[in-house]
N, C-alpha and C positions, 0 to 999 in steps of 0.2 A: 440867557442870564445865569451865571453860576448861583448855586444855592447859598444861603447864609451859612457860613462855616463856623461851627462851634466846637472848640477843642477841649478835650480833657487835658489836665495839667500834669499830674505826677506820672512819670514814665513815658507819657505820650510826648510832651514837650520838654520836660525837665528830667535830668539824669540822676536817678536815685543811687546809681553805682558809686558816687563819690562818698556815700555813707559807709561803704564797706570797711574802711579802716576803723571807723568808730565801733562797728559791731565786732570786728576782729579783736579789738582791744578789750571790749566788754565780755564777749562770749568765747573768744578764742578761735572764731571762724567767721569769715566774711559771709558765708552762706546764711548766717543767722539774720542778716538783713532781709532776705527774701522770706524767711520763716516768720519774722515779725510782721512784714507787710501782709502776708497771707492771714495771720492771726487778726490783724487789724480789720481786714475786709470781712472775716468771719463774724467778728463782733458787730461791725456796722450792718451787715446783712441781717444778723439775728435780731438786733434791736428794731430794724425797719420792718421785718416780716412779722414780728410779734406785736407791732403797733406801739412800741415805745420809741423814745428818741434819745440819742446821745450824739453830740456833734463829733465830727471825724477826729478832731484833736483828742477828745476824751477817749475815743476808741483806740487811738494810737498809744496813748499813755497806758490804758488798761492792758493792751496787747503786750507792751513792753514789760509791765509787771508780771504778766502771765509767763512770758518768756524767761524772765529772771527766775521765777519760781520753778519752772520746768527744768532749767539748767542749773539751779542752785547757786546763782551768782547775784551779787548786788548790781543794780542797773544805774546807769548815768543818764537819766531822762533829759537833763538839761542839754547834754551834748547832742543827743538825737534831735531834740526840739530845735536847737539852734541850727543844726545841719539841714533840717527840712526847709528852713527859710533862706538858705544860701545855695540852693541847687543850681548848677549851670544848665543851660539848654543843651540838648543834643547838638552835635556839630552842624547839622544841615538846617536846623530850625530857623535861625534868623534870616538867612537868604531866602528860604522857601516861603516864609511868611511875607517877606517883602514882595516877592513875585506875585503872590496871591493878592495882596493889597493893591499893587500897581495895576493888576488886571481888573480891578473893580470889585473884588469879592469883599463882602462884609465879614469881619473876623471878630469872634468873641470867644471867651472860655467859659466852661461850666465844670466846676470842681466840687467834690464832696467836702473839701476843706471849707472853713468859713471864708466869707468874702475878704475879711481883713488879712487872713493868711494868704489867700490867693493873690491879693494885691502886693503883699510883701515879697512873695516868691517871684512874681513876674517882674517887679521893679529890680530886685536883686539880680535877676537873670538878664536884665537889659532889654526886655521885649514888651514891657507893659504898653508903650506908646503905639504898638501895632494893633492893639485890640480896642474895639468900640466899647465893649462891656466886659467886666469880670464878674461872672455870675456864680452863685453858690447854691447848692442843694439845701444849705442851712436856712435859706429864706423861706422854704416851704416845710422845713422840719421833716423831710423825707429824703433819705439818701439814695443816690443812684445805686441800682438800676430800677428803682420804683419809677412809675411814669411821671409823677408830679414835677420833678426837677426839669425834665425835658420840655414839658408843657410850659413851665415857668419861663424857660429860656425863650421859647417862641413868643410868649406874651410880652416879655420885656423888650424883645427885638422887633415887635410889631408885625410879625409874619405868621401865617398858618404853620402849624407844626410840620406839615409836609414839605415846607420850603427850607427847613433846617437840615443841614448835614452834620451829624455828630461824628467827630474824628477822634479815635481812641486806639490805644494799644492793648485794651482789655476786652476779651470776648464778652464778658458780662455787661460791660457798658454798651457795646455794640448791640447786644440782644435787647437790653432795656430800651435803648433809643428806638430801635426798629419796632418794638412792641408799642411804643408811644406814638408811632406814626412818622418818625424822622427817617430821612435818608441816612446812610451810614458809610464811613470809610474806615477801614482797619489798617493800623500801622503795625506791620508784622515784625516788630523788633525781635532780636535774638531771644529764643525761648517762648515767644508769644504765639499761640495758635488759636484758631477759631473753634468755637463750640460746634460739634457735629449736630447738635440739636437745634441750632438757631438758623434763621434765614441767612443766606450768604449776603455780605455787604455789597453795596453798589460799587465800591472802589476798594482795592487792596493794593498796598505798596509796602516795600521793605522799610521805608522811612518816610518822613514828611516830604522830602523832595520827590520821591516817586508818587506819593499821593497827590501832591500839587501838580505834577506833570499830567496825571490822568484826569484830574478835575479840569485843568485848563484845556486839555485836548477835547473836552466835551463828550457827548454821548457817542 
């Protein structure tokens, strides 16, 4: 029986690259989008590690303000916020999810975004109906890669945490899930590499299609 498959959302399923023109317009370079996302993660990790809490959207807004200050430009937060709720899925995602569902896999998502944002993103991308649950780290007020969100996902799905396979394009998400007791699958999208300090995932693929192939092929 395949494990219960729990997918990260941003970058794993949905393509943040469509925001590049927004960041190019604001900052003069599309590479500012990656700088912003890294700043958002830094703020999210810092608040979590220090025992405070800010939801992921607040971290994103704060990161955008910090980026504007760093570059000395006014920011258009509304354009970025709107773009985040209209991200398309990566090209292989829809067909790959359907194959996994048709094979009897249970599918859910686990995002650092609030559940409301996660729902809006998946509906806009046309893939919400493929998932049993849209789960959020916000429910436990601890952002991934803290262990609580992964354990929350297992509890909501009614399975031991060891029966959950977390699928993500982020090495920190893979490391957090593994430390919480999950199985893991890494989506090695362009520019994404595994941490040399973390255990190797159970599955590695260049995209969701390759990951699905390896899951369905079994041990």
